[in-house]
C-alpha positions in Angstrom: 10.8 -17.6 -12.6 11.0 -15.6 -15.9 9.9 -12.4 -14.1 13.0 -12.6 -11.9 15.2 -13.0 -15.0 13.5 -10.2 -16.8 13.9 -7.8 -13.8 17.6 -8.6 -13.6 18.1 -8.2 -17.4 16.2 -4.9 -17.5 18.2 -3.5 -14.6 21.6 -5.1 -15.5 22.0 -7.2 -12.4 23.3 -10.8 -12.5 22.3 -13.7 -10.3 23.2 -17.3 -9.7 20.7 -20.1 -9.2 21.7 -22.0 -6.1 18.8 -24.5 -6.2 16.1 -25.1 -8.7 13.7 -28.0 -8.0 10.1 -28.6 -8.9 8.9 -27.0 -5.7 11.9 -24.7 -4.6 13.9 -21.9 -6.2 16.8 -20.1 -4.5 19.1 -17.6 -6.2 21.5 -14.9 -5.1 23.4 -12.0 -6.6 26.6 -13.0 -8.4 28.4 -10.5 -6.1 26.9 -12.0 -2.9 30.4 -13.1 -1.6 31.7 -9.6 -2.4 29.1 -8.0 -0.1 25.9 -7.6 -2.1 23.2 -9.0 0.2 20.5 -9.8 -2.4 19.1 -13.3 -2.1 15.7 -14.7 -3.1 13.8 -17.8 -2.0 10.6 -19.0 -3.7 8.5 -22.1 -3.5 5.7 -23.6 -5.5 2.3 -23.4 -3.7 0.3 -26.6 -4.3 -2.8 -24.8 -2.9 -2.6 -21.8 -5.3 -0.8 -23.7 -8.2 1.7 -20.9 -8.6 5.2 -19.8 -7.6 5.4 -17.5 -4.6 8.4 -15.5 -3.4 8.8 -16.4 0.3 11.8 -14.2 1.2 14.0 -11.6 -0.4 17.1 -10.7 1.6 18.4 -7.2 1.1 18.5 -5.3 -2.2 21.2 -5.1 -4.8 24.1 -2.9 -3.6 26.4 -3.9 -6.4 26.9 -1.7 -9.5 25.5 -2.9 -12.8 28.0 -3.1 -15.6 26.0 -5.4 -17.9 24.3 -4.3 -21.1 20.9 -5.9 -21.6 22.0 -7.4 -24.9 24.8 -9.5 -23.4 23.3 -10.4 -20.0 24.4 -13.7 -18.5 20.8 -14.7 -17.6 19.4 -14.0 -21.0 18.1 -17.3 -22.5 16.0 -18.4 -25.4 12.7 -18.1 -23.4 13.5 -14.4 -22.6 14.5 -13.7 -26.2 11.3 -15.4 -27.4 9.2 -13.3 -25.1 10.8 -10.1 -26.2 10.3 -11.0 -29.9 6.7 -12.0 -29.4 5.9 -8.7 -27.6 7.7 -6.8 -30.4 5.6 -8.6 -33.1 2.3 -8.0 -31.2 
């Protein structure tokens, strides 16, 4: 689900992971309860052996105040990917 994290980091949006299992992933905007309707559901396809986004509710209506360097969803995998791409 790194592409979801990267999109949110690049655009300064924040999200919360509500459920993360080996076959299911659900997240929503951190401002969901304040009125931002963005919510995403994905599941792992055993037929295609990849994650597939099943449903996205709304788009972000919240305002971004985060800077990419201090993003709440930035983790070591994202940082490693950025460093590897810079080195290449």
